[in-house]
C-alpha positions as CSV (number, residue, x, y, z in Angstrom):
1,M,-12.9,7.0,19.0
2,N,-14.4,8.2,22.3
3,K,-12.7,11.1,24.0
4,F,-14.3,10.3,27.4
5,K,-13.7,7.0,29.3
6,E,-16.6,6.8,31.9
7,M,-20.2,7.7,32.1
8,V,-21.9,8.4,35.4
9,V,-25.7,8.0,35.1
10,Y,-27.5,10.2,37.7
11,Y,-30.8,8.3,38.1
12,P,-32.3,8.5,41.6
13,S,-35.4,6.6,41.1
14,V,-35.6,4.0,38.3
15,E,-39.3,3.1,37.9
16,N,-40.9,0.6,35.6
17,G,-41.9,2.4,32.4
18,G,-41.1,3.0,28.8
19,M,-38.6,5.9,29.4
20,E,-36.5,3.7,31.8
21,K,-36.6,0.8,29.3
22,N,-35.5,3.1,26.4
23,L,-32.7,4.6,28.4
24,L,-31.4,1.3,29.6
25,N,-31.4,0.0,25.9
26,M,-28.8,2.8,25.3
27,F,-26.8,2.3,28.6
28,N,-26.6,-1.4,28.0
29,H,-25.4,-0.9,24.5
30,I,-22.7,1.7,25.6
31,A,-21.4,-0.7,28.1
32,E,-21.6,-3.9,26.2
33,K,-20.8,-2.7,22.6
34,K,-18.9,0.4,23.0
35,K,-16.9,-0.9,26.1
36,I,-17.3,2.3,28.0
37,K,-17.6,2.1,31.7
38,V,-20.9,3.0,32.8
39,T,-21.9,3.5,36.5
40,L,-25.5,3.9,37.6
41,F,-26.2,5.8,40.7
42,S,-29.5,5.3,42.2
43,I,-31.6,5.3,45.4
44,Y,-34.4,3.1,44.2
45,I,-34.6,0.6,41.2
46,N,-37.6,-1.3,40.3
47,N,-36.9,-5.1,40.5
48,K,-38.3,-5.9,37.1
49,I,-36.2,-3.3,35.5
50,K,-33.1,-4.2,37.5
51,K,-33.1,-7.7,35.8
52,N,-32.6,-6.0,32.4
53,I,-29.7,-4.0,33.4
54,S,-26.4,-5.3,31.8
55,K,-23.9,-7.0,34.2
56,E,-21.4,-4.7,32.5
57,I,-23.0,-1.6,34.4
58,N,-21.8,-1.0,37.7
59,I,-24.8,-0.1,40.0
60,V,-24.1,2.1,43.1
61,Q,-27.2,2.2,45.0
62,Y,-28.1,3.7,48.5
63,K,-29.5,1.1,50.7
64,T,-32.4,1.8,52.9
65,T,-35.8,0.2,53.8
66,K,-37.3,3.3,55.6
67,K,-40.6,4.2,53.6
68,I,-39.9,8.0,54.3
69,F,-37.2,8.1,51.7
70,F,-39.5,7.0,49.0
71,N,-40.9,10.3,47.9
72,R,-39.6,12.7,45.3
73,F,-38.3,15.4,47.7
74,S,-36.4,13.1,50.1
75,I,-35.1,11.0,47.2
76,S,-33.6,14.2,45.6
77,I,-31.8,15.4,48.7
78,I,-30.5,12.0,49.7
79,S,-29.3,11.3,46.2
80,F,-27.6,14.6,46.0
81,L,-25.6,14.1,49.2
82,F,-24.9,10.4,48.5
83,F,-23.9,10.9,45.0
84,Y,-21.7,13.9,45.9
85,T,-19.5,11.8,48.2
86,K,-19.1,8.8,45.8
87,I,-18.5,10.9,42.7
88,K,-16.1,13.0,44.4
89,K,-14.0,10.2,45.6
90,S,-14.2,7.8,42.6
91,F,-14.2,9.7,39.4
92,S,-12.0,12.0,37.4
93,K,-13.6,15.0,35.9
94,K,-11.1,15.0,33.1
95,N,-12.6,12.0,31.3
96,T,-16.1,11.5,32.9
97,I,-19.4,12.6,31.8
98,I,-22.4,12.9,34.2
99,F,-25.6,11.9,32.4
100,S,-28.6,13.3,34.1
101,A,-31.7,11.1,33.5
102,Q,-33.8,12.4,36.3
103,N,-33.7,15.2,39.1
104,S,-31.6,17.4,36.7
105,I,-31.4,20.4,38.9
106,F,-29.7,18.6,41.6
107,A,-27.5,16.9,39.0
108,I,-26.5,20.2,37.4
109,I,-25.6,21.7,40.8
110,L,-23.6,18.6,41.7
111,S,-21.7,18.6,38.4
112,N,-20.9,22.4,38.7
113,I,-19.8,22.0,42.3
114,L,-17.3,19.1,41.5
115,G,-16.3,20.5,37.9
116,F,-17.8,17.7,35.8
117,K,-19.3,17.9,32.4
118,I,-23.0,17.2,32.2
119,L,-25.6,16.2,29.8
120,V,-29.2,16.6,30.7
121,R,-32.0,14.6,29.2
122,N,-35.5,16.0,29.3
123,G,-38.4,13.7,28.3
124,N,-41.8,15.1,28.4
125,H,-42.8,18.5,26.8
126,P,-42.3,21.0,29.5
127,W,-45.4,23.2,28.9
128,S,-47.9,20.3,28.8
129,S,-46.4,18.6,31.8
130,L,-47.0,21.9,33.6
131,I,-50.6,22.6,32.7
132,Y,-51.7,19.0,33.2
133,A,-49.8,18.5,36.4
134,D,-51.3,16.9,39.5
135,N,-49.9,19.8,41.6
136,F,-49.9,22.9,39.5
137,F,-48.0,25.2,42.0
138,L,-45.2,22.7,42.7
139,S,-44.9,22.1,38.8
140,F,-44.9,25.9,38.3
141,F,-41.9,26.3,40.6
142,S,-40.1,23.4,39.1
143,F,-40.9,24.6,35.5
144,F,-39.0,28.0,35.9
145,S,-36.3,26.4,38.2
146,R,-35.6,23.9,35.8
147,F,-35.0,26.4,33.0
148,F,-32.9,28.7,35.1
149,F,-30.5,25.7,36.0
150,Y,-30.5,24.4,32.5
151,N,-28.4,27.3,31.5
152,F,-25.6,25.7,33.6
153,A,-25.7,22.4,31.9
154,D,-23.2,21.6,29.1
155,K,-25.9,20.0,26.8
156,I,-29.6,19.3,27.0
157,V,-31.1,16.5,25.0
158,V,-34.8,16.5,24.2
159,N,-36.6,13.8,22.1
160,S,-38.9,15.8,20.0
161,F,-38.5,18.9,17.7
162,K,-41.3,20.6,19.3
163,S,-39.7,20.4,22.8
164,K,-36.5,21.6,21.2
165,N,-38.1,24.7,19.8
166,F,-39.9,25.4,23.2
167,F,-36.6,25.3,25.0
168,K,-35.1,27.9,22.7
169,F,-37.3,30.5,24.3
170,F,-35.7,29.9,27.8
171,L,-32.0,29.1,27.3
172,L,-29.3,31.7,26.7
173,N,-27.1,29.4,24.5
174,K,-29.4,27.7,22.1
175,R,-26.6,25.6,20.6
176,K,-26.7,23.5,23.9
177,I,-30.1,22.1,22.8
178,K,-30.0,18.8,20.7
179,C,-32.9,16.7,19.6
180,I,-32.2,12.9,19.8
181,S,-35.0,10.3,19.5
182,N,-35.6,7.4,21.9
183,S,-33.6,4.2,21.6
184,T,-36.7,2.0,21.6
185,I,-36.0,-0.6,18.9
186,L,-33.8,-3.6,19.4
187,N,-35.3,-5.8,16.7
188,L,-37.1,-4.9,13.6
189,N,-37.6,-8.4,12.3
190,L,-40.8,-9.5,14.1
191,R,-43.1,-12.3,12.8
192,K,-46.5,-11.2,12.1
193,K,-49.4,-12.9,14.1
194,K,-53.2,-13.3,13.6
195,R,-55.0,-10.3,15.0
196,K,-57.6,-10.8,17.5
197,N,-60.7,-8.7,18.5
198,F,-59.2,-6.4,21.2
199,F,-57.6,-2.9,21.4
200,V,-54.6,-2.4,23.6
201,T,-53.1,0.6,25.5
202,A,-49.9,0.5,27.9
203,G,-48.6,3.0,30.3
204,R,-48.8,4.2,33.9
205,L,-52.3,4.5,35.2
206,T,-52.1,8.2,35.9
207,K,-53.7,11.5,35.1
208,Q,-51.2,12.0,32.2
209,K,-52.4,9.1,30.3
210,N,-56.1,10.2,30.4
211,L,-57.6,6.8,30.1
212,E,-61.0,8.0,31.1
213,T,-61.3,9.2,27.4
214,L,-60.5,5.7,26.2
215,I,-63.0,4.0,28.4
216,N,-65.7,6.4,27.4
217,A,-65.0,5.9,23.8
218,F,-64.8,2.1,24.1
219,S,-68.2,2.3,25.8
220,I,-69.8,4.0,22.6
221,F,-67.7,1.5,20.3
222,S,-68.9,-1.6,22.2
223,K,-72.6,-0.8,21.5
224,K,-71.8,-1.5,17.7
225,Y,-69.1,-4.1,18.1
226,K,-70.1,-6.3,21.1
227,D,-67.3,-8.9,20.7
228,Y,-64.4,-6.7,21.2
229,K,-62.2,-6.4,24.5
230,L,-60.1,-3.5,25.8
231,L,-56.7,-4.6,27.3
232,I,-55.1,-1.9,29.6
233,L,-51.4,-2.7,30.6
234,G,-50.1,-0.8,33.4
235,E,-50.1,0.2,37.1
236,G,-50.8,3.5,38.7
237,N,-52.9,5.5,41.2
238,K,-55.8,5.9,38.8
239,K,-56.5,2.3,38.5
240,K,-59.4,2.2,41.1
241,D,-61.0,5.2,39.5
242,L,-60.8,3.5,36.0
243,I,-62.3,0.3,37.3
244,N,-65.2,2.3,38.8
245,L,-65.8,4.2,35.6
246,A,-65.8,0.8,33.6
247,K,-68.4,-0.5,36.1
248,E,-70.4,2.7,35.8
249,K,-70.5,2.4,31.9
250,K,-71.4,-1.4,32.4
251,I,-68.3,-2.5,30.3
252,Y,-66.2,-3.9,33.2
253,N,-66.5,-7.4,31.8
254,K,-65.1,-6.2,28.5
255,I,-62.0,-4.5,29.9
256,I,-59.0,-6.5,31.1
257,F,-56.7,-4.7,33.5
258,K,-53.2,-6.2,33.5
259,N,-50.1,-5.1,35.3
260,Y,-47.3,-3.7,33.5
261,V,-45.7,-6.1,30.9
262,N,-42.0,-5.8,30.5
263,N,-42.1,-6.8,26.8
264,P,-45.6,-5.9,25.3
265,L,-44.7,-6.8,21.7
266,D,-46.4,-10.2,21.7
267,T,-49.5,-8.4,22.9
268,F,-49.2,-5.6,20.3
269,L,-48.7,-8.3,17.4
270,S,-52.1,-9.8,18.3
271,S,-54.2,-6.8,19.0
272,K,-56.4,-4.9,16.4
273,A,-55.0,-1.5,17.3
274,Y,-53.0,0.5,19.8
275,I,-54.6,3.4,21.4
276,C,-52.9,6.3,23.2
277,T,-55.0,8.9,25.0
278,S,-52.3,11.0,26.8
279,L,-52.6,14.6,27.7
280,Y,-48.9,15.1,27.0
281,E,-45.9,12.9,26.1
282,G,-42.2,13.2,25.2
283,L,-41.8,10.6,22.4
284,P,-44.0,7.6,23.6
285,N,-42.3,4.5,23.3
286,S,-45.5,2.5,23.2
287,I,-46.5,4.1,19.8
288,I,-43.1,3.1,18.4
289,E,-43.4,-0.4,19.7
290,A,-46.9,-0.6,18.3
291,L,-45.6,0.4,14.8
292,N,-42.8,-2.1,15.1
293,A,-45.6,-4.7,15.6
294,Y,-47.4,-3.5,12.4
295,T,-50.2,-2.4,14.7
296,P,-52.5,0.3,13.7
297,V,-52.3,3.3,16.1
298,I,-54.8,5.9,17.1
299,S,-53.4,8.6,19.3
300,T,-54.3,12.0,20.7
301,N,-52.3,14.9,19.0
302,C,-50.7,15.8,22.2
303,L,-47.5,17.7,22.8
304,S,-45.0,16.6,21.6
305,G,-44.2,13.1,20.1
306,P,-47.2,11.4,18.7
307,E,-47.4,13.6,15.6
308,E,-43.7,13.2,14.9
309,I,-43.8,9.4,15.3
310,L,-46.9,9.2,13.1
311,N,-45.7,11.7,10.4
312,G,-48.7,14.0,10.9
313,G,-51.1,11.0,10.5
314,K,-49.4,9.2,7.6
315,Y,-48.5,6.3,9.8
316,G,-51.6,6.2,12.0
317,Y,-54.5,8.4,13.3
318,L,-54.4,11.5,15.4
319,I,-57.3,12.9,17.3
320,P,-58.0,15.9,19.7
321,L,-57.3,15.7,23.3
322,K,-60.1,14.4,25.6
323,D,-62.4,13.9,22.5
324,Y,-64.0,10.5,23.3
325,K,-66.7,10.7,20.6
326,T,-64.1,11.2,17.9
327,L,-62.0,8.5,19.3
328,A,-65.0,6.1,19.3
329,N,-65.7,7.0,15.7
330,K,-62.0,6.4,14.7
331,M,-62.1,3.0,16.5
332,V,-65.1,2.1,14.3
333,Y,-63.3,3.4,11.2
334,V,-60.2,1.3,11.8
335,V,-62.2,-1.8,12.2
336,E,-64.3,-1.1,9.1
337,N,-61.3,-0.1,7.0
338,Y,-58.6,-2.5,8.5
339,K,-56.6,-2.9,5.2
340,L,-56.0,0.7,5.0
341,A,-55.1,1.0,8.7
342,I,-52.7,-1.9,8.3
343,K,-51.1,-0.1,5.3
344,K,-50.5,3.0,7.4
345,S,-48.8,1.1,10.2
346,S,-46.6,-0.8,7.7
347,L,-45.4,2.4,6.4
348,G,-44.7,3.4,9.9
349,H,-42.7,0.2,10.5
350,K,-40.4,1.1,7.7
351,S,-39.6,4.5,9.2
352,L,-38.4,3.0,12.6
353,K,-34.8,2.8,11.8
354,R,-34.6,6.4,13.4
355,Y,-35.3,4.7,16.8
356,N,-32.9,2.0,16.5
357,V,-30.6,1.8,19.6
358,K,-27.4,1.7,17.7
359,E,-28.3,4.8,15.7
360,I,-29.4,6.7,18.9
361,T,-26.4,5.6,20.8
362,S,-24.0,6.9,18.3
363,K,-25.8,10.4,18.3
364,Y,-25.4,10.6,22.1
365,L,-21.8,9.6,21.9
366,M,-21.1,12.2,19.2
367,E,-22.5,14.9,21.4
368,I,-20.7,13.8,24.4
369,N,-17.4,13.5,22.6
370,D,-18.0,17.1,21.3
371,L,-17.9,18.3,24.8
372,F,-14.5,16.7,25.5
373,A,-13.0,18.1,22.1
374,R,-13.4,21.7,23.4
């Protein structure tokens, strides 16, 4: 039985991505199946994502049309002030948990001022997200500030064991750190489809995803297999650069740029293989979803999730970061040894219960209840 009665989700900017979908799977399950009152506090919610939020979740959103508010710093400040007023008036600290999905420093300050218990979720591996950041100095400040304030949270949940081990160096109370995987899987019983001659990748078109490596590799691969296509699902600030690179490599006609797809499983089921070229990740949902579709996976061995999902290469193929030549060779290998590649992904599919929304939700609720039992 749950010892707490309400969950306040501190989520200032809900974008359109895998992390958001993964968390909403869990929040929807908590509200609908566990009958716990969930209130989502946000400044901005992507309209595509908003459609997937359960009607059982109460959304408290700051209304504004001014574009000045839509940057990270202004959203942080406004959300802190707005949420402080709302939470102070409407919730009891005796039976309410604050779940910080974003802007954790401000959420921790807020919870400590008001006397609420707080669980903080950290997604990406902290070190890799620092060294590959767009703005290193800003990220450097955020990096050390985060670890200072994390000592004032009641629990910190990370989604990979490598992240957990990294956090141990910075936190005074190491028992606060828990590793809980992503709640990615809703349905394991998918019908297989006929595979077509295309590779697919999905995610935000940003520096982190390092899609230049994929385009360079596909350029080499295409010289041997001319009938293959590359499908890139996602939106982001690197799209124009990637299009220009594809034109420079003279393979633009073989690459299909498609905006973010809310449910990419049908595409994964039809593709020859899924490719992840990220510089860093937390626990990439797209790799989990690809294995759910029995699709062979090739991924960079970045910190921190791909190696854990693929079990060190047992369920897919791991390559070094930024190594487009090795990636091109591995793409050729998968095509020419496709039965072996499918065997690996099928083994991976059998391991996916660890990412089932019911399993993951139970683990989160157990950790939250532990806080209220003290």
